C-alpha positions in Angstrom: 3.3 -20.9 -20.5 6.4 -23.3 -19.4 9.1 -23.4 -17.0 12.6 -24.6 -18.1 13.9 -25.3 -15.0 14.6 -28.5 -13.8 16.7 -28.8 -10.8 15.3 -25.6 -9.4 14.4 -21.8 -10.5 17.6 -19.3 -11.1 17.5 -15.7 -12.0 18.3 -16.2 -15.6 15.2 -18.8 -15.5 13.1 -16.0 -14.4 14.6 -13.8 -16.9 14.3 -15.9 -19.9 10.5 -16.9 -19.0 9.4 -13.3 -18.6 11.3 -12.5 -22.0 9.8 -15.0 -24.1 6.2 -14.4 -22.8 6.4 -10.6 -23.5 8.0 -11.8 -27.4 5.3 -14.6 -28.0 2.4 -12.0 -27.1 3.5 -8.8 -27.8 3.9 -7.7 -31.5 6.5 -5.3 -30.5 9.8 -5.6 -32.3 12.6 -4.2 -33.1 15.5 -5.0 -35.2 18.8 -2.9 -36.0 22.4 -3.4 -36.1 22.7 -2.5 -32.6 19.9 -2.9 -31.0 16.8 -5.8 -31.0 13.5 -6.8 -29.4 15.6 -8.7 -26.5 17.8 -6.0 -25.6 14.8 -3.2 -25.6 12.0 -6.0 -23.4 15.3 -6.6 -21.2 16.0 -2.8 -20.6 12.2 -1.9 -19.9 12.0 -4.9 -17.6 15.0 -3.6 -15.6 13.5 -0.1 -15.4 10.2 -1.6 -14.1 11.4 -3.9 -11.6 13.9 -0.8 -10.1 11.4 1.8 -10.7 13.8 4.0 -12.4 13.3 5.6 -15.8 14.6 4.0 -19.1 17.4 6.7 -19.6 18.8 5.6 -16.1 18.6 2.3 -17.0 20.7 2.6 -20.1 23.3 4.7 -18.5 23.7 1.6 -16.2 23.9 -1.3 -18.5 27.3 -1.1 -20.4 26.0 -3.8 -23.4 23.1 -1.9 -24.5 22.6 1.1 -27.1 22.0 4.5 -25.8 18.7 5.9 -24.2 17.7 8.3 -27.5 18.3 5.0 -29.8 15.9 3.4 -27.4 13.4 5.9 -26.9 12.7 6.2 -30.8 12.3 2.8 -30.9 9.9 2.2 -28.5 8.0 5.4 -29.4 7.5 3.8 -33.3 6.7 0.5 -31.7 3.8 2.1 -29.3 1.3 4.0 -30.7 -1.6 5.7 -29.5 -3.5 4.3 -32.7 -2.4 0.7 -31.7 -3.9 1.6 -27.8 -6.5 -1.4 -28.0 -4.2 -4.2 -30.3 -1.7 -3.4 -27.3 -4.4 -3.9 -24.5 -5.3 -6.8 -26.2 -2.1 -8.5 -26.3 -0.9 -7.7 -22.4 -4.6 -10.2 -21.8 -3.3 -12.4 -23.6 0.2 -12.6 -21.9 -2.1 -12.3 -18.3 -4.1 -15.4 -19.3 -1.4 -17.4 -20.2 0.0 -16.6 -16.6 -3.3 -18.1 -14.8 -2.3 -21.4 -12.8 -3.5 -24.6 -14.3 -4.8 -26.1 -11.1 -6.9 -22.8 -10.5 -10.8 -23.5 -11.2 -13.0 -21.7 -13.7 -16.2 -21.7 -11.7 -17.1 -20.9 -8.0 -14.1 -18.0 -7.5 -14.8 -14.5 -6.2 -13.6 -11.8 -8.4 -13.7 -8.1 -8.4 -12.8 -5.0 -10.6 -11.4 -1.8 -9.4 -9.8 1.1 -11.1 -6.0 2.4 -10.9 -5.4 6.0 -11.5 -1.6 7.6 -12.4 -1.9 11.4 -12.1 -1.7 13.5 -15.0 -0.4 17.3 -14.9 -0.3 18.2 -18.7 -2.0 21.1 -20.2 -2.5 19.2 -23.6 -6.0 18.6 -24.7 -5.0 16.3 -26.9 -3.6 14.1 -24.0 -6.7 15.2 -22.0 -8.9 13.4 -24.5 -7.2 10.3 -22.7 -7.5 11.1 -19.3 -10.5 10.6 -17.1 -11.2 13.9 -14.4 -11.6 12.2 -11.0 -11.7 13.8 -7.4 -8.5 16.2 -6.5 -5.7 13.8 -5.7 -1.6 14.1 -5.7 -2.7 18.1 -7.0 -4.8 17.1 -10.0 -8.1 16.2 -10.9 -6.7 14.3 -14.4 -5.7 10.9 -14.3 -4.9 8.2 -16.9 -6.5 5.0 -15.8 -6.8 1.6 -15.9 -9.3 -1.0 -14.7 -8.8 -4.7 -14.2 -10.9 -7.7 -13.3 -9.0 -9.9 -10.1 -9.7 -13.2 -9.1 -9.6 -14.4 -5.9 -8.7 -18.2 -5.0 -7.0 -19.6 -1.8 -3.7 -18.0 -1.0 -3.7 -17.0 -5.2 -4.5 -13.5 -6.4 -4.1 -13.2 -10.2 -5.5 -10.1 -12.7 -7.4 -12.0 -15.4 -7.6 -9.0 -17.7 -7.2 -5.2 -17.9 -8.6 -2.5 -20.0 -7.6 1.0 -20.7 -10.7 3.8 -19.6 -11.1 6.4 -21.9 -13.3 9.6 -20.4 -16.2 9.2 -22.8 -16.7 5.5 -21.5 -19.5 4.3 -19.3 -18.9 2.4 -16.2 -21.5 -0.4 -18.1 -18.9 -0.9 -20.9 -16.1 -0.9 -19.0 -17.7 -3.8 -16.8 -19.0 -5.8 -19.7 -15.7 -5.6 -21.4 -13.9 -6.8 -18.6 -16.2 -9.4 -18.0 -16.4 -10.5 -21.4 -12.7 -11.3 -21.2 -13.3 -13.2 -18.2 -16.0 -15.4 -19.8 -13.7 -16.0 -23.0 -11.2 -17.5 -20.3 -14.0 -19.7 -18.9 -14.5 -17.9 -15.4 -17.6 -16.7 -14.1 -17.7 -15.1 -10.9 -19.5 -16.8 -7.9 -19.9 -13.9 -6.2 -18.6 -10.0 -7.9 -17.1 -7.1 -5.6 -17.3 -3.7 -7.1 -16.8 -0.6 -5.5 -18.4 2.7 -5.5 -18.2 4.4 -9.0 -20.2 0.8 -10.4 -23.2 2.2 -8.0 -25.5 3.0 -10.4 -29.1 2.2 -12.1 -27.6 1.2 -15.3 -25.5 -1.4 -13.8 -27.5 -2.6 -11.0 -30.3 -3.4 -13.7 -27.8 -5.1 -16.1 -26.4 -7.2 -13.1 -29.6 -8.1 -12.0 -31.0 -9.6 -15.5 -27.3 -11.3 -16.1 -28.5 -13.2 -12.7 -25.1 -12.2 -11.6 -24.8 -12.6 -7.9 -23.0 -9.0 -6.7 -22.1 -6.8 -3.6 -21.5 -3.2 -4.4 -20.4 -0.7 -2.0 -23.0 2.2 -2.3 -22.3 6.3 -1.5 -24.6 7.7 1.3 -26.1 10.8 -0.1 -29.0 12.9 1.0 -30.3 14.1 4.6 -31.0 12.0 7.1 -34.3 14.0 7.5 -35.0 14.4 3.9 -34.4 10.6 2.2 -31.5 9.3 0.0 -29.4 6.3 1.6 -28.4 8.5 4.5 -31.7 8.5 6.0 -31.4 4.6 6.4 -28.1 5.1 8.7 -29.7 4.9 12.0 -29.7 3.2 15.0 -27.2 0.6 16.3 -27.8 -2.6 14.6 -27.4 -3.3 11.1 -30.3 -4.8 9.1 -31.2 -5.5 5.0 -33.8 -3.4 3.5 -35.4 -3.0 0.1 -34.9 0.8 -1.5 -35.7 2.4 -4.4 -33.1 5.0 -6.2 -34.1 8.0 -7.6 -34.1 6.6 -11.3 -36.6 3.9 -10.1 -33.9 0.9 -9.6 -35.0 -1.4 -6.8 -32.3 -3.0 -5.0 -31.9 -4.9 -1.9 -29.4 -2.8 0.7 -27.5 -3.9 3.9 -26.5 -1.8 6.0 -24.0 -1.9 8.6 -22.9 0.6 11.3 -19.1 0.9 12.4 -17.5 2.5 15.2 -14.3 4.1 14.0 -11.8 6.8 16.2 -11.5 10.1 15.3 -8.1 10.9 14.7 -8.2 14.6 15.8 -10.4 13.8 19.5 -9.4 10.4 19.9 -13.4 9.6 20.4 -14.6 7.0 18.6 -17.6 7.7 16.3 -20.5 5.8 14.8 -20.5 5.7 10.7 -22.7 3.6 8.6 -21.7 1.4 5.6 -24.1 0.9 2.9 -23.6 -2.4 0.1 -26.6 -3.3 -2.6 -27.0 -6.9 -2.9 -27.8 -8.5 -6.3 -28.8 -12.1 -6.2 -27.6 -12.8 -2.7 -29.0 -14.0 0.8 -26.6 -12.7 3.2 -26.9 -10.7 6.0 -26.1 -7.2 6.6 -22.8 -8.3 8.8 -22.2 -11.5 6.6 -22.3 -8.7 3.6 -19.4 -6.6 5.4 -16.9 -9.1 6.3 -17.0 -10.9 2.9 -16.8 -7.5 1.0 -13.8 -6.9 3.1 -11.8 -9.2 0.7 -12.3 -7.0 -2.2 -9.4 -4.9 -0.6 -7.1 -7.2 -1.4 -7.3 -6.2 -5.1 -5.8 -2.9 -3.6 -2.8 -4.7 -2.3 -2.2 -5.6 -6.2 -2.1 -2.4 -6.8 0.2 -1.1 -4.3 2.6 -4.3 -5.3 2.4 -2.8 -9.0 4.1 0.3 -7.7 7.0 -1.7 -6.9 7.3 -3.3 -10.5 6.4 0.1 -12.3 8.7 2.0 -14.5 9.2 5.7 -14.2 8.6 8.2 -17.4 7.4 11.4 -18.2 6.5 10.6 -21.9 3.8 12.1 -23.4 3.0 8.7 -25.1 0.0 7.7 -23.9 0.6 4.1 -25.7 3.8 4.3 -23.4 2.3 5.3 -20.1 -0.5 2.1 -21.0 2.7 0.0 -21.3 4.4 0.5 -17.7 1.2 0.2 -16.1 0.2 -3.1 -18.0 3.9 -4.4 -17.8 3.3 -4.2 -14.0 0.5 -6.4 -13.9 1.7 -9.0 -16.2 4.8 -9.1 -13.9 2.8 -9.7 -10.8 1.1 -12.3 -12.6 4.2 -14.2 -13.8 5.6 -13.7 -10.1 2.1 -15.4 -8.9 2.8 -18.2 -11.2 5.9 -18.8 -10.4 5.1 -19.1 -6.8 2.2 -21.5 -7.7 4.6 -23.4 -9.7 7.7 -24.0 -7.7 6.6 -23.4 -3.7 3.8 -25.9 -3.8 3.3 -27.7 -0.9 2.6 -31.3 -1.6 1.1 -33.9 0.3 -0.7 -31.7 3.3 -3.9 -31.3 1.8 -5.7 -28.6 -0.2 -3.7 -26.8 -2.2 -1.0 -24.7 -0.5 2.1 -22.4 -1.1 4.8 -21.7 1.1 5.0 -18.0 0.4 8.2 -17.1 2.4 9.9 -19.2 -0.5 9.5 -16.8 -3.3 8.7 -13.3 -2.2 8.0 -10.7 -4.4 11.3 -8.9 -3.5 12.9 -12.0 -4.4 11.6 -12.2 -7.9 12.4 -8.4 -8.5 16.0 -9.4 -7.5 16.3 -12.5 -9.8 15.1 -10.4 -12.8 17.5 -7.8 -12.1 20.5 -9.6 -11.5 19.8 -11.8 -14.7 19.7 -8.8 -16.9 22.6 -6.9 -15.3 24.9 -10.3 -15.9 23.4 -10.5 -19.2 24.0 -7.0 -20.5 26.8 -5.8 -17.7 26.9 -2.7 -15.5 29.3 0.2 -15.3 31.0 -0.4 -11.8 33.7 2.5 -12.2 34.1 5.6 -13.4 37.0 7.7 -14.6 38.6 10.2 -12.6 39.6 13.4 -14.2 42.7 15.4 -13.0 44.1 18.7 -14.4 
């Protein structure tokens, strides 16, 4: 992906580069008397950066087709049968956004899930949603998983996948790591959350010699075994532990103090981590694992560039989630290309120069300038 700008980066440069990336990597094409692929993509981009529905964006722009024509075109181009093809295309777009200066080895990486609540009752749609703990008034969620890399001031998504309810955690993890390996990436340390803490995954990572830290859920009773029986004393420590399925692994047990919101008093709680091919101390493990939470910040930013929809089209739902991650990667790519501080030691960026809010504003302004906006309404008189 190349930046056309010479003297500076302007709003039209950002819009043109983003549209070109989607056109080159995505097989979605629409051609008609009044509608085109470019028009549809720009409407989708404006809906994403404004966190609005496509219908609202079509009503706001003057030189675009009506929302019904647009809806029919999008639903024809995005079908659930081609879900994995769309996934591969979005992964290709994410790969285009990897900065050329980024090394491929010796990096910290994380895998995590992102859920969007599903409130419907359709059995057909539930086949594409995953069950989870009750949240936002539902136990069904549209779910994606992503592979995330941490390098200095750069936090970028390398790959994503749509999660189906019958898929195992190991299948999801292998698919993402395989995609990362295809790009030449191998994690120096891999961070995983509690959902990945099972014997099958631990055994796989041990055999693959992949250094990993996995958050371990605390189960059982203090006097009757389980990981809860390890939570005692005031000092952090490492120990060898055998899970109920026979899997043996090194654990790091860390006591912490947290303030009770109701009483205001501090209470002792414990954190437990599975360590694979790492010789870190328990305290060091806790400090390093905190870096995994930076992937959570990317999911919070995802909410700032995700379009709103009530559509029952699974492919469209996935499109909006994947598009949000692509937009964040485009922003990071432009940040690396245009705000690098030269001549001051290692790779550094001027983070204040091109914040996410400015990237969003550039896209919105360029699209509005291209297609025009409604600036007045008629007054009806009797």
